[in-house]
VEXDREN-2710 file (C-alpha; in Angstrom, 1 decimal):
% VEXDREN-2710
k/r/px/py/pz
1/MET/183.4/2.9/44.0
2/GLY/180.6/0.9/44.1
3/THR/180.5/0.5/40.0
4/GLY/183.7/-1.0/39.9
5/ILE/184.5/1.6/37.4
6/GLN/187.0/4.7/38.0
7/VAL/185.6/7.8/37.0
8/SER/188.8/9.6/35.3
9/SER/189.2/13.5/37.2
10/ARG/191.0/14.5/33.9
11/PRO/189.1/17.4/32.5
12/ILE/186.7/16.9/29.5
13/ALA/188.2/17.7/26.2
14/ILE/185.6/20.2/24.5
15/PRO/186.2/20.2/20.5
16/ASP/187.1/23.8/19.2
17/HIS/184.3/23.5/17.0
18/LEU/181.7/22.2/19.3
19/ALA/183.1/25.5/21.3
20/ALA/182.5/27.9/18.3
21/THR/179.2/26.6/17.5
22/CYS/177.8/27.5/21.3
23/ARG/179.7/30.7/21.5
24/GLY/177.6/33.6/21.8
25/ARG/174.4/31.6/22.5
26/PRO/173.0/31.5/26.2
27/GLU/171.5/28.6/26.0
28/ARG/174.1/26.6/24.6
29/GLU/176.9/28.2/26.4
30/ALA/175.1/27.5/29.2
31/TRP/174.7/23.7/28.3
32/LEU/178.7/23.3/27.2
33/ALA/179.2/25.0/30.9
34/GLN/177.7/22.1/32.4
35/LEU/178.6/19.5/29.8
36/PRO/181.8/18.3/32.3
37/HIS/179.7/17.6/35.6
38/VAL/176.8/15.7/33.2
39/VAL/179.6/13.5/31.2
40/THR/180.9/12.5/34.7
41/GLU/177.6/11.7/36.7
42/LEU/176.5/9.8/33.4
43/GLN/180.1/7.7/33.3
44/ARG/179.5/6.8/37.1
45/ARG/175.9/6.0/36.4
46/TRP/176.3/3.8/33.6
47/SER/179.5/2.2/34.6
48/LEU/181.7/3.6/31.3
49/GLU/184.9/4.1/31.0
50/LEU/185.7/6.8/28.4
51/GLY/188.0/7.2/25.6
52/ASN/188.9/9.4/23.3
53/VAL/186.4/12.1/22.2
54/PHE/185.4/12.4/18.8
55/GLU/186.6/15.4/16.7
56/PHE/183.6/15.6/14.1
57/GLY/180.2/16.9/14.5
58/ASN/179.1/20.7/15.2
59/CYS/176.0/19.8/17.6
60/SER/177.0/17.4/19.9
61/TRP/179.7/16.1/22.1
62/ALA/180.8/12.1/22.1
63/ALA/182.9/10.3/23.1
64/ALA/184.3/6.3/22.8
65/ALA/183.3/4.6/26.2
66/THR/183.8/0.9/27.0
67/LEU/180.7/-1.1/29.1
68/ARG/181.3/-2.5/32.6
69/ASP/180.6/-5.7/30.3
70/GLY/183.5/-4.8/27.9
71/ARG/181.4/-3.9/25.3
72/GLN/182.1/-0.8/23.1
73/ALA/180.1/2.1/22.9
74/VAL/179.7/5.9/22.1
75/LEU/178.4/8.5/24.9
76/LYS/176.8/11.3/23.4
77/LEU/175.0/14.5/24.5
78/GLY/173.4/16.5/22.1
79/MET/173.7/20.4/22.5
80/PRO/170.0/22.4/22.4
81/HIS/169.1/22.5/18.9
82/MET/166.0/22.9/17.1
83/GLU/166.4/20.1/14.4
84/GLY/168.0/17.2/17.0
85/LEU/165.8/17.4/20.0
86/GLN/164.1/14.1/18.8
87/GLU/167.2/11.9/18.0
88/ILE/166.6/9.7/21.2
89/ALA/162.8/9.3/20.1
90/GLY/164.3/8.4/16.6
91/LEU/166.6/6.1/17.7
92/ARG/164.2/4.1/19.8
93/PHE/161.8/4.0/16.9
94/TRP/164.1/3.0/14.4
95/HIS/165.5/0.2/17.0
96/GLY/168.8/-0.5/14.9
97/GLU/166.8/-1.0/12.0
98/PRO/169.3/0.6/10.2
99/THR/170.6/3.2/12.6
100/VAL/173.0/2.4/15.6
101/TYR/171.0/0.7/18.5
102/LEU/170.4/2.7/21.6
103/ILE/172.0/1.2/24.8
104/ASP/170.1/3.9/27.1
105/ALA/169.6/7.0/27.6
106/ASP/168.9/10.5/29.4
107/ASP/165.8/12.2/27.8
108/ALA/166.3/15.2/30.5
109/ALA/170.3/15.4/29.3
110/ASN/169.7/14.4/25.4
111/ALA/172.5/11.9/26.2
112/MET/172.6/8.6/24.1
113/LEU/174.8/5.8/25.0
114/LEU/175.0/4.3/21.7
115/GLU/176.2/0.9/19.7
116/ARG/179.9/1.9/18.7
117/CYS/180.0/1.2/14.7
118/GLU/183.3/-1.0/13.9
119/PRO/185.5/-0.9/12.0
120/GLY/183.6/2.7/11.8
121/GLU/184.7/4.1/7.7
122/SER/182.6/6.4/7.1
123/LEU/180.8/6.1/3.8
124/ARG/183.0/8.6/2.1
125/SER/185.6/5.9/1.5
126/LEU/183.3/4.7/-1.7
127/ALA/182.9/6.5/-5.0
128/GLU/179.8/9.0/-4.8
129/PRO/177.8/6.7/-7.5
130/GLU/178.1/3.8/-4.8
131/GLN/177.2/6.1/-1.8
132/ASP/174.1/6.8/-3.7
133/ARG/173.1/3.3/-3.7
134/VAL/174.2/3.0/0.0
135/ILE/171.8/5.8/1.3
136/GLY/169.1/5.2/-0.9
137/GLY/168.8/1.3/0.4
138/LEU/169.3/2.8/4.1
139/LEU/166.3/5.6/3.4
140/HIS/163.9/3.3/2.2
141/ARG/164.7/1.1/5.5
142/LEU/164.1/4.3/7.6
143/TRP/160.9/5.6/5.7
144/ARG/158.1/4.3/8.1
145/VAL/154.7/5.7/9.6
146/PRO/154.8/5.6/13.5
147/PRO/151.9/4.4/14.6
148/ALA/149.7/6.8/16.5
149/PRO/150.5/8.6/19.4
150/HIS/154.0/9.5/18.3
151/PRO/156.1/12.3/19.5
152/PHE/157.4/13.5/16.1
153/ARG/157.1/17.2/14.6
154/PRO/156.0/17.7/11.1
155/LEU/158.7/18.7/8.9
156/LEU/157.3/22.3/8.5
157/ALA/157.9/23.0/12.1
158/MET/161.6/22.7/10.9
159/VAL/160.9/24.9/7.8
160/GLN/158.9/27.5/9.4
161/HIS/161.6/28.0/11.9
162/TRP/164.2/28.2/8.8
163/ILE/161.8/30.7/6.9
164/ASP/161.8/32.5/10.3
165/ALA/165.6/33.0/10.1
166/SER/166.2/34.0/7.2
167/LEU/163.4/36.5/6.9
168/THR/165.3/38.0/10.1
169/ASP/168.1/38.0/7.7
170/ALA/167.0/39.5/4.8
171/ALA/169.0/42.7/4.5
172/ARG/171.9/40.3/3.8
173/TRP/170.1/38.0/0.8
174/PRO/172.3/38.6/-2.7
175/ASP/168.9/37.9/-4.9
176/GLU/165.8/38.9/-2.7
177/GLY/163.6/37.7/-6.0
178/ILE/165.6/33.8/-5.7
179/ALA/165.5/34.0/-1.7
180/ARG/161.6/34.9/-1.6
181/GLU/161.2/32.2/-4.4
182/GLY/162.9/29.6/-1.8
183/LEU/160.8/30.7/1.1
184/ARG/157.8/30.0/-1.2
185/GLN/158.5/26.8/-2.9
186/MET/160.0/25.8/0.8
187/ALA/156.8/26.4/2.7
188/ALA/154.5/24.5/0.1
189/LEU/156.7/21.4/-0.6
190/ALA/157.1/21.4/3.6
191/ARG/152.7/20.9/4.1
192/PRO/151.8/18.1/5.7
193/ALA/150.3/15.2/2.9
194/PRO/148.9/11.8/3.7
195/ASP/151.8/9.7/2.4
196/ASP/154.5/11.5/4.4
197/VAL/156.9/9.1/6.5
198/LEU/159.2/9.4/9.2
199/LEU/162.3/11.0/8.0
200/ALA/166.1/11.1/8.7
201/THR/166.6/14.6/7.3
202/ASP/170.2/14.4/7.9
203/LEU/171.8/11.0/6.0
204/HIS/174.6/11.3/4.1
205/ALA/177.9/9.5/3.8
206/GLY/179.9/11.1/6.7
207/ASN/176.9/9.9/8.7
208/VAL/177.0/5.8/7.4
209/LEU/179.3/4.5/9.1
210/ALA/180.7/0.7/8.4
211/ALA/179.4/-1.9/11.0
212/GLN/179.9/-5.4/11.7
213/ARG/176.4/-6.1/12.4
214/GLN/175.3/-4.6/9.4
215/PRO/177.5/-3.4/6.5
216/TRP/176.7/0.1/6.8
217/LEU/174.5/2.0/9.8
218/ALA/173.2/5.3/9.9
219/ILE/174.1/7.8/12.6
220/ASP/172.9/11.3/14.0
221/PRO/169.3/11.2/12.7
222/LYS/167.0/14.4/13.2
223/PRO/163.5/12.7/12.4
224/PHE/160.5/14.8/11.1
225/ILE/157.7/13.6/9.7
226/GLY/157.4/14.5/5.6
227/ASP/158.4/14.5/2.1
228/ARG/160.1/11.2/1.1
229/ALA/161.7/13.8/-1.7
230/TYR/163.5/15.7/1.0
231/ASP/165.9/13.3/2.7
232/ALA/167.8/13.5/-1.3
233/THR/168.9/16.9/0.2
234/GLN/171.5/16.7/2.6
235/HIS/173.2/13.8/0.9
236/LEU/173.2/16.3/-2.2
237/PHE/175.0/19.3/-0.5
238/ASN/177.3/16.6/0.5
239/CYS/178.3/16.2/-3.2
240/THR/179.1/19.5/-4.0
241/THR/181.6/19.0/-7.0
242/ARG/178.7/17.1/-8.9
243/LEU/176.1/19.3/-7.8
244/VAL/177.4/22.5/-8.9
245/SER/179.0/21.3/-12.3
246/ASP/175.7/19.7/-13.5
247/PRO/172.7/20.3/-11.2
248/HIS/169.9/18.8/-13.0
249/GLY/171.5/15.6/-13.9
250/THR/173.1/14.9/-10.4
251/VAL/169.5/15.9/-8.8
252/ALA/167.7/13.4/-11.0
253/ARG/170.4/10.7/-10.7
254/VAL/170.3/10.8/-6.8
255/ALA/166.3/10.7/-6.9
256/ASP/166.7/7.4/-9.2
257/ALA/168.6/6.1/-6.6
258/LEU/166.4/7.1/-3.9
259/ASP/163.5/6.2/-6.1
260/VAL/161.4/9.6/-5.7
261/ASP/160.1/12.1/-7.7
262/ARG/162.7/14.0/-9.5
263/GLU/160.8/17.3/-10.1
264/ARG/160.2/17.5/-6.2
265/VAL/164.1/16.6/-5.2
266/ARG/165.1/19.8/-7.7
267/LEU/162.5/22.1/-5.8
268/TRP/163.5/21.1/-2.3
269/THR/167.2/21.6/-3.6
270/PHE/166.6/25.0/-5.1
271/ALA/164.8/26.0/-2.2
272/ARG/167.4/25.1/0.3
273/LEU/170.0/26.6/-1.8
274/ALA/167.9/29.9/-2.3
275/ALA/166.9/30.3/0.8
276/GLU/167.7/28.1/4.0
277/PRO/169.5/30.6/6.6
278/ARG/173.2/30.5/6.6
279/ASP/176.2/32.5/8.1
280/ASP/177.4/33.4/4.5
281/TRP/175.0/34.0/1.8
282/THR/178.0/35.3/-0.3
283/GLY/179.0/32.0/-1.7
284/PRO/178.8/32.0/-5.5
285/ALA/178.0/28.4/-6.2
286/THR/175.3/28.2/-4.0
287/LEU/173.4/31.1/-5.8
288/ALA/174.7/29.9/-9.3
289/THR/173.3/26.7/-8.5
290/ALA/169.9/27.9/-7.3
291/ARG/169.5/29.5/-10.8
292/ALA/170.2/27.0/-12.5
293/LEU/167.4/24.6/-10.3
294/ALA/165.0/27.7/-10.3
295/PRO/161.7/26.9/-11.2
END
């Protein structure tokens, strides 16, 4: 072959959790069916030698890759997913500061060739109070105002998508009053404001990896323009024990670590716990924590 890279004829491994996320959704099932062909074409086009498929993540397929010049990379393809549609645009905007570098991309396939983090250890290896500090530092570097014109959607677009999905599932709400108040708060908090910035929206310790270029780099951004306080919530939801045992204290400490308004973080956390769409509405910890944080 002209690339000098032997494209493997081995079947491409599909992680079980990714297959489960796509199951029953025609658009995602069609994407999954085409995935082996797209990966093979990208491997050929970008002259990649592919390694192990990564088992984490429910919304994308990713594998270790080696470029023709020997550099280590990651090949990632995102499934059709409203929240992750502009990951490539976000990585282009941040340009490795403080995210992984986007080496190349195929926008039509939502495919990315990314800098590989070495040693790649997750921020989850640190105690949660230390995670707070690192997450706060990264977010303050991510929070910028992109110059117009830009492609990024307002946070309200994602929130309205959630509100619509939650309302269609109202028959399963365990507490209608809490859920409706959560929806009301969510819509109010997401209204565009003059000081809105570009958010990561999915930054938590599992999406922060140890690297050589910088101590920690962010991966998997899902960019939207909106309220800085929102970006505290995904990290909070990954600190479950702390959040359930001391909702107000944990919200306050994380808000302070990120230097954002405590009250807005509390309301965002309440609204998402109370009304964000989910497969299981019956979790007692979720409902109890929402009630504890309720306005």
